Each structure stands twice: as C-alpha cells, then as structure tokens.
C-alpha positions as CSV (number, residue, x, y, z in Angstrom):
1,T,0.0,0.0,0.0
2,W,1.0,3.6,-0.5
3,V,2.0,5.6,2.6
4,H,-0.2,8.6,1.6
5,S,-3.2,6.3,1.2
6,R,-2.7,4.9,4.6
7,L,-2.3,8.4,6.1
8,V,-5.7,9.4,4.5
9,K,-7.3,6.3,5.8
10,D,-6.0,6.9,9.3
11,G,-7.1,10.5,9.2
12,V,-3.7,11.9,9.4
13,L,-3.7,13.5,5.9
14,D,-6.7,15.3,4.5
15,E,-6.9,14.2,0.9
16,K,-8.8,17.3,-0.1
17,T,-6.1,19.8,1.1
18,G,-2.9,17.7,0.8
19,E,-1.6,17.0,-2.6
20,Y,0.6,13.9,-3.0
21,V,3.4,14.1,-5.6
22,G,5.4,11.0,-5.9
23,C,9.0,10.7,-7.2
24,L,10.3,8.7,-10.1
25,F,11.1,5.0,-9.3
26,G,14.9,4.9,-9.0
27,E,15.2,8.6,-8.6
28,H,17.5,8.2,-5.7
29,L,20.1,6.7,-8.0
30,C,20.2,9.7,-10.3
31,K,22.6,11.7,-8.1
32,N,25.5,9.5,-9.3
33,F,24.8,9.9,-13.0
34,R,24.7,12.8,-15.6
35,K,22.4,10.8,-17.9
36,V,18.9,9.4,-17.0
37,L,16.7,7.2,-19.1
38,V,13.1,7.5,-18.3
39,V,10.6,4.6,-19.0
40,E,7.1,4.1,-17.9
41,S,7.2,0.9,-15.9
42,E,9.4,-0.1,-13.0
43,K,9.7,-3.5,-14.7
44,S,11.4,-1.8,-17.8
45,A,13.7,0.3,-15.6
46,I,15.0,-2.8,-13.9
47,L,15.3,-4.8,-17.1
48,C,17.3,-1.9,-18.6
49,A,19.6,-1.7,-15.6
50,V,20.3,-5.4,-15.8
51,Y,20.5,-5.8,-19.6
52,Y,22.5,-2.6,-20.4
53,G,24.4,-2.5,-17.0
54,I,24.6,0.5,-14.7
55,R,27.8,2.3,-16.0
56,D,27.0,5.8,-17.0
57,I,23.3,6.1,-17.0
58,A,20.5,5.8,-14.4
59,F,17.3,4.1,-15.3
60,V,14.0,5.4,-13.7
61,A,10.4,4.9,-14.2
62,T,7.3,7.2,-14.1
63,G,5.1,4.5,-12.7
64,G,2.4,5.3,-15.2
65,K,1.9,6.7,-18.7
66,G,0.4,10.0,-17.4
67,N,3.3,10.6,-15.0
68,F,5.7,11.8,-17.7
69,N,5.5,15.5,-16.9
70,K,7.5,18.5,-15.8
71,M,6.7,18.1,-12.2
72,K,8.1,14.5,-12.1
73,L,11.1,15.3,-14.1
74,F,11.8,18.7,-12.4
75,P,14.4,17.2,-9.9
76,L,16.3,15.9,-12.9
77,M,16.2,19.2,-14.8
78,D,17.1,21.1,-11.6
79,H,20.3,19.2,-11.4
80,G,21.1,19.6,-15.2
81,K,20.8,15.8,-16.1
82,T,20.5,14.8,-19.7
83,I,17.2,13.1,-20.0
84,F,16.4,10.3,-22.5
85,Y,12.9,9.0,-22.7
86,C,11.4,5.7,-24.0
87,P,7.6,5.7,-24.1
88,D,5.4,2.7,-24.4
89,A,4.0,2.2,-27.9
90,D,0.6,3.6,-26.9
91,A,2.1,6.7,-25.3
92,V,4.6,7.9,-28.0
93,S,2.6,10.9,-29.3
94,D,1.6,11.9,-25.7
95,W,5.2,11.7,-24.4
96,D,6.5,13.4,-27.6
97,R,4.1,16.4,-27.1
98,K,5.0,16.6,-23.4
99,A,8.8,16.5,-24.2
100,M,8.4,19.3,-26.8
101,E,6.6,21.4,-24.1
102,M,9.5,20.8,-21.6
103,K,12.1,21.6,-24.4
104,N,10.8,25.2,-24.3
105,S,12.5,25.6,-20.8
106,Y,14.9,22.6,-20.8
107,N,16.8,21.5,-23.9
108,Q,18.5,18.4,-22.6
109,I,15.6,15.9,-23.3
110,Y,15.8,13.4,-26.0
111,K,13.7,10.4,-27.3
112,L,15.3,7.0,-27.7
113,D,13.1,4.8,-29.9
114,Y,15.5,2.2,-31.4
115,Y,13.6,-0.5,-29.5
116,M,10.5,0.3,-31.6
117,T,12.1,-1.5,-34.6
118,G,11.1,-4.8,-32.9
119,Y,7.5,-3.6,-32.6
120,S,4.6,-4.9,-34.8
121,P,0.9,-4.6,-34.1
122,G,0.7,-8.3,-33.3
123,I,3.1,-7.9,-30.4
124,D,1.2,-6.6,-27.4
125,P,0.0,-3.5,-29.3
126,D,-1.1,-1.5,-26.3
127,N,1.9,-1.7,-24.1
128,Y,5.0,-2.7,-26.1
129,D,8.0,-1.0,-24.5
130,I,11.7,-1.3,-24.1
131,G,11.3,-4.0,-21.5
132,D,9.5,-6.1,-24.1
133,Y,12.3,-5.4,-26.5
134,I,14.8,-6.7,-24.0
135,V,12.8,-9.8,-23.3
136,N,12.5,-10.5,-27.0
137,K,16.2,-10.0,-27.5
138,L,17.0,-12.4,-24.6
139,C,14.5,-15.0,-26.0
140,Q,16.1,-14.8,-29.5
141,K,19.6,-15.4,-28.0
142,K,18.4,-18.4,-26.1
143,N,16.7,-19.9,-29.2
144,N,19.9,-19.5,-31.3
C-alpha cells in the first residue's frame, strides 16, 4: 500500500487539502549519474539496468503513462541531467508532445526509440515497451 493512502485512511492526511506528488522509481540513483533514461514501468527500468548495465546512466520509471511530466522530471532538470525517454507504444505521441513542451525551458531531453524497430501490431500493441524489446532479445539469444 502507499503511505499517503494509509495516512488518508487513518485521518492523518486530508486528501482534499494535501496533494501527493510521488517521485520517479529509482530517482535516488540519479545523483550518481549525468544521464537518465526515463521509462514508464518499474519492470522496464529494472530490465534496462540489468541488460544494459549500470555504468554511465540511471534508469528510472514514471510509474504510469500520465506521469511523464515536468513536475516529475523537475528534480532531474534542476540538477542539469541529460534526460532520455522511451515511451510505451501507446504513449509515443503523448510523451513526444510533453517532451516538446518541456524543451521550451529545458533542452536536454531526447527520445530514444531504437527499440520500436522490434514492434509490430501483433506484439502486445497496447503496451509494447523497451522492457518487451529486451525480453524478446533475450529469447532470441536463447533460441539461437
């Protein structure tokens, strides 16, 4: 359960007056890196860290399609991080639009979409992401 949900349930936090703003999954790791790759799911962030290794980039997740926004990314921008983003297949246009809006005030944000080369509508058309790309790559290696 989420701490803020429990505090509301226990009457400690008034959900009408208190606004909860969560951080990115893995955000605490960013202090050690100049580059950050933002994905939607925690699963994808973990798969990226394991598959690509944690050498010069931190992997973080928004925890939801709608959480890719300036408020969530502000701590990264405030510390001058170079931000790369990898949206799920069903969020590409939305994340691109939000990234363009952010570029008006922060120009170190870039899209990485090489993983979309493995995408076809027959492969989980709603949620295909970089995590799926990694799993497919690992399955291909195992079968070869």
